N, C-alpha and C positions, 0 to 999 in steps of 0.2 A: 765278358768273354768266356767265363767258366760258370755256366749256369746250369741249374737243374733241368732235367728233361721235362717237356710239356706235352702231356697226352690228354686222354679223357680225364674228367674230374675224378681224382682218386680220394676225395675227402672222406668218403664213407670207409674206405679201406684203412686210412690213417686213423680215423676215430675208433675203428674196431680194434686196431693194434694197441691204441692207447688204453682202451677199456680192458682188454685182455691183460695187459701188463699191470693195470691198476688192481684188477681182481686178484691176480697172483700175489701182488704185494700185500693186499689186505689179508689174504689167506695165510701168508707166511707166519703171522702171529708174533714175530720177533722183529729185530732191527731190519730195515729195508735191505733187500738183497742188491748188491752192487750191480750185478748183471741185469736184473729186471729194471733197475733205475736207468741204466744205460740204454736198454731197449726202448723204454718209454720216452727217454730224452730224444732218441733218434726219430721216433714217430712224430713227436711234437716238432722237431726240427724240419722234417720233410713236409709236414703240413704247412709250416710257416713259409718254406721255400715255394711251395705250390701257390700259396696266397700271394706272395710277392709277384710271381710270374703272371698272375691273373688280376693284378691291380687291387688286391684286398689288403687289409691291415694285418700284418703277421705278428705284431708285437706281443699280444697275449700268448701266442704259440711259442715264440722265441723265449719269453720270460719263463714259461713252464719248462722248456728244454734246458735253459740255463740252470734252473733250480734243481731239476733231476740230475743233470750232468754234474753239477757242483757237489751234490750229496754223494753221488757215486765216487767221485774223485776223493772226497774226504774219507769215505769208507775204505777205499783201496788206494792209498797214496803211493804204493809201490807198483801200481798197474799202469803201464804205458798206454793201454787201450782206454782207460778211464780218462786220463789227461787228454788224450786225443779227442774223445767225444766232447769234452768240455771246450776244447779249442774250436771244434767244428761249430758249436753253438755261438761262441763269442765272435767267430769270423762271420757267420751269417748275419748277426746283428750289425756288425760293422759295415758289411756290404749294403745292408738295407739303409743304414744311416747316411751313407754316401749319396744314395738316390734321393734322400730327403733334404740334403744340404746340411745335415747335422755332422759335427766333427766326429769322425769315426776313430780317431787316434786312440782313445782309451780302450774301446772294445778290441781294436786290432792289436794293440800292445798286449792286452791280456791274452788274446788268442796266441800270439807269438810266444808268450811266456809259458802257456800251457803246452804248446808243442815242444818247446825246449825242455820242459820237465819230463815229458814223455821220452825225448831223445836221450836225456841223462840216464834214464832207466834202461832203454834199449836203443842204442845208436844205429842199429841195422834195420829199423822199420822204414822202408822206402816212403810209405805214405806220410809219415810224420815229417820227413825232409820235404816232401812235395807240398804239404799244406803250410809248413813254415815259409817256404819259398813264395807260395801264392799270397800269404798274408803280408809278407814284406812287399810284394808287388803291389798289392792294393794300397798299402801305406804310401809307397812311392808315387803311385798314380794320383792319390789325393794331394800330395805335396806339389806335384807338377801343376795341378789345376789351381793352386793357390800361390804360385809364383816362387816356389822353393825348388832347389835343384834336387831332382829325384835320383840322380846317378849313384850316390853312395848306397842307398837302399836297393837300387836295382842291381848293383854289383853283388850285394849280399844275397839277393833273391836268386841271381844267376848261379852263385856258388851252391846254394841249396838245391836248385834244380839239377845241377850237375852231380851232386852227391846222390840224388834220387836215381839218376840214370846210371851211376856207377854201381849202385846196388841192384838195380833192375833195368837193364838197357832196353827193355821192351815196354817201358811205361810210356804209352803213346801220348797221354795227356800231358806228361812232363815236357815232352818235345814241343807240343803246341803252346803250353804256357810259357816255356822259355822264349819262344818266339814273341809272345806278348810283351815280355820284359824288354826285348830289343825294340819293339814298336814304340813303347813309351819313351825309351831313350831317344829314338828317332824323332818323335813328336816334340820332345823338349828341344832338341837341336834345331828342328824346323822353326819353332817359335822364337828361337834366339839367333836366327840368321845364319845358322851353320848348315852344312851339307849333311842331311840325314841318311843319304843313300848307303853308306857302309853299315850302319845299324840296321836299316831296313833289309839289306841283303842278308845279314845274319838271321833276321827274323824269317825271311823267306826260306832260307836253308833249314831252319828248325821246323817250320811247318811241313816242308817237303819230307823231312825226316820222319815226321809223324805219319804222313800219307804213305811213305814207303812201307811202314809197318802195318797200316790199316787204310787202304785206299778209300774206303767208304766212311771215313771219320768226318762227320759233317762240321764239327767245330774247327778242325784244321783248315778245311776249305773256307769257312767263314772268316777265320782269322787271317788267312793268306789274302783273301779279298780285301780286308781292312788294311793290311800292310801295303798292298798295291795302291789303295786309295791315298794313303799317306805319301807314297812316292808321287802320285799324280798331283797332289796339292803342292808339293815342293816344285815339281816341274812347271806348274802354272805360275807360281811365284817367281821362279827363275827365268821366265820368258820362254820356256820350252813348251812343246806340244804335249799335253797330258793325255790325249785321247787314246794312244795305245795302252797306257797303264790302266786307264779307266775301263777299257774293253776287257783287258785281262782280269781286272777285279770283278767285273760283272760276270764273267764266265765262272770264276771261283764261287761267287755268291749264289749264282744260279745252281751250281752243283750242290752247295750246302742246302739250299732250299729244296731241291729235289730229294735229298736224303732225309730231311727232317722238316715236314710240312708244319709241324707244331712249334717251330722256333721262330720268333719274330725278328731275331737279330739279322739274318741275311736280308730281310725285307727293309729294315731300317738302314742298313748299309747300302742297299741298292738305291734307296731314296737319296742318301748322301752322295752317291755317285752321280745321280741326276742333278743335284745342286752344282757339283763341280763341273759337269759337262755343260749344263745350261749357262753357267756363269762364263765359262770359256767361250762358248759360241756367241753369246750376246755381246761380249767384249770385242768380238771381231766382226760384228755386224751380221752374224748368221742367226737365223730364227731358232730359238731354243724351245719352241712350243712342244715339240714331240718329246724331248727329254723331260720337260717339266710335267707334262701329262703323265708320263710313265712314273715319275717320282711321286706324284700325288696318289696314283693307284697303289703304289707300294706302301706309302704312309698309311692309307686307309686300311689296307690289309693288316699291317702291323698293329694299328690301334684297335682293330677288331679283336685282337688277342689280348692286348693290354691297353685299355683306354687311358690309363694314367701314366704312361711312359713320357716323362717330361722331355727327354731328348728327342723323341720322335715328333712330339708336338712342335718343338723348336725347329726341327728339320722341315716341317710343313711351312712354318713361317719363313724359313730361308728360301724355300722354293718360291714363296710369294714375293720376297724381296728381289729375287732374280727377275721374276715376271714384271715387277714394278720398274726396275732399271731398263728392261727391254721396252716397256711402254713409253718411258721418257725418251729413249733413243729414237723412237718412231714418232715422237710428238704427240702421243696420246696421254690421257690422264691416268696416273697410277693410283688414284684414290681408292678404288675398290680393293686392289691388291694390298695396299698399305694398311687399310682398315682391318682386313682379314689377318694380315701378318701380325699386327699389333695385338689383336685378340688372342692369337695363338701364343705369342710371347708372354702375355699376361697370364694365360692359362698355365704355361710351363713354369713361370715364376711362382704361381700359387702352389705348385707341387714342390719346387726346389728353388727357393729364393736366394740360394748361395751359389748359383752357377754364374760365374763371371762371363762366360761366353754368351749366355742368354741376355744379360744386361747390355753387352756390347752390341748384340743384334738389335735390341730395342733402340739403342743410340743410332744405329745405322738406319733404322726405319724413320726416326725423327729427322735425320740428315736429309733423307730423300723428300720428306714433307717440307723441310725448311727451304732448301735451296737446290732444287733438282739439277743434277749434273755437276754440282760443284766439285765433287771428287774427280770428275773427268775433265774439269776446266772448261765446261761448256759456257760459263759466264765469264765475261771479260773482267780481268783483275782491275783493282783501283777503287777509290772511294765513290760514293754516290755523287751525282752532279750537284753542284752547289745550288742553294736556294737563291731566288732573286734577292738583291740587296734590301735589307731592312725587313725581310719577311722570314718567319721561322719555317723550317722544313716541315711539310705536312707528311705524316706517316700514312702510307697507303694501307689498305686492308691486307694486301699480300705481305707487306713488311711486318705488320702486326702478327700475322699468322706465323711468319718465319721466326720472329722473336720468341713467340710462345713455344714453337717446335724446338728452337735452339736451346731454350731453357730446359725443356724436358729431356732433350738428348744429352745435354751436358750433365744433368743429374744421373741419367742412366750410365754414361761413361764413367762418372765418378764412382758409382756403385760397383761397376765392373772392376775398376782399379783398386778399390778398397778390398775386394776379394782376391784379386790377383794383380799386385803392383807391377808385374812384368808383362802384362798383356799388351803387346805392342799395338795391336789393331785398335784397342780401346783408346790408347794415346793418340793414334792417328785420327780417330773419329772425334776425339776431344778437340784436336787442332782444327779439323774441318769446321766444327760447330762454333768454335771461337772465331774463326775467320768469317763465318756467316754473321755472327754477332757484331764483329767489327764493321762489316759492310753496312749493317743496318743501324749502327750507333748514331745517336743524335748529334754528337759534337766531336771535334777533332781529338780532344783529350780521351774521350771514351773509345774512339776508334783506335787510337794508338795503344791504349791499355789492352784492349781485346786482341789487337794484332800481335802484341808482345806475348800474350798468353798462348796465342795460336802457334807462334814460332817456337815457344818453349815446348809445347806438347808435341809438335811435329818433329822437332829435333830429337826429343827423347824417344819417339817411336822409331826413328832411324837408328839411334844408338842401341835400342833393344833388339831390333831386327833389321840389319843392313839390307836384307832383300827388299824392304819397303822403299828404298831410296828412289828408284825410278818413279814410283807413284807419288812420293812426298815432295820431291824437288820442285815441281811446278807450284805446289801449294805454298812452299816456303817463299818462293818468288812472289806469289800473289800477296802473302802476308806482308812482305817487305814493301810492295807497291802500295798497299792500303795505308801502311804506317807513313810512308813518304808523302803520300797525297793528302794526308790529314792536315 
């Protein structure tokens, strides 16, 4: 949400700044000058951020930035600015590690400590409060994605953002980033069956506060669009019509795109809007083709800027899964869409194997391969028809394919839950796949055991997210019927 600007390739300018600072340090003849080290650290840091934005490995640049900033802080321990520069480098490394699926907590905790050391020297530096708030926000966001309650860290982040604004009420970025903290709180509430709309309303107010100060601030438009998409997702889960919120989100994202053509974030969120809209339309028997085609165009434009963005590759897979569900609804084969979605999910996991949502999406793809329409109860509940007396049941090719898909899907769901034990949708998918396994089991005992596992997973999904109850209740009934018929 808070990314470096993306323009024409400035690598030569960064490298020139690094070389100039290095020459000045060599010419100094004595101990390295703290200011020159800070300037060189800043150039290494900006080079690394540019490399991240364009899908290149920034770690050598970040390591050099950390080394120079650390030496500068050691030379001037009473300088708030030196601690701030070190915190910048530690924060950038932590953000990059999040994208790789590496635990960013050590780097982010070191960044927070650096910013706090700077504030102990000068508590009136608004940017130190702002960066401390943003670091705590990133830590909270990581905790949410791994099943931990982010709200204590979000409260600390909010307090630091408000201290920033108390010192400088016209810090536009602080208003926007404060909104981001409310959005993460809303996402946590949404994932746990709570109403996120109060948190999202506070987020919208913060973004509009930023836009009141700077109407052409693209990040605030982008983040407001993302908040509106979170509202749309809640409305869809709650049985409401999400299309007005999706349209408002698209307007904000289009405004962000018009203001900054070099930022792929509005495009990736526009693609997410297409997933939500397509899923809603398909679920009501309306053709999602136009929405999905628009989403694919937006994905390709985003990937042209950063081909290694794992989240965008996953979004393309999610578009494919919506297309596959629509094909099933029309009685067509979803094989092509599922194969393409699986390739994209594997590609996304190759970049970030620690993303629980991507593993859950892979489980969803296997569920569609295994027993098309099971989630929508398009197959009749109950055990398979009994075999003739004295003859073993013959496994059909379709049953064998379903068993293999169920096994793969269950493994993907387990991987998702190992990363985020509170991911209710992964539990729901685990229940669906166990139900499929129960229906294909060879004997009554195996069917009863799989049906029991299905009931356990489905019940836990509802306990984690009560908004899933309408979707899960028929599946619980089906699992009970399979067990009773065994």
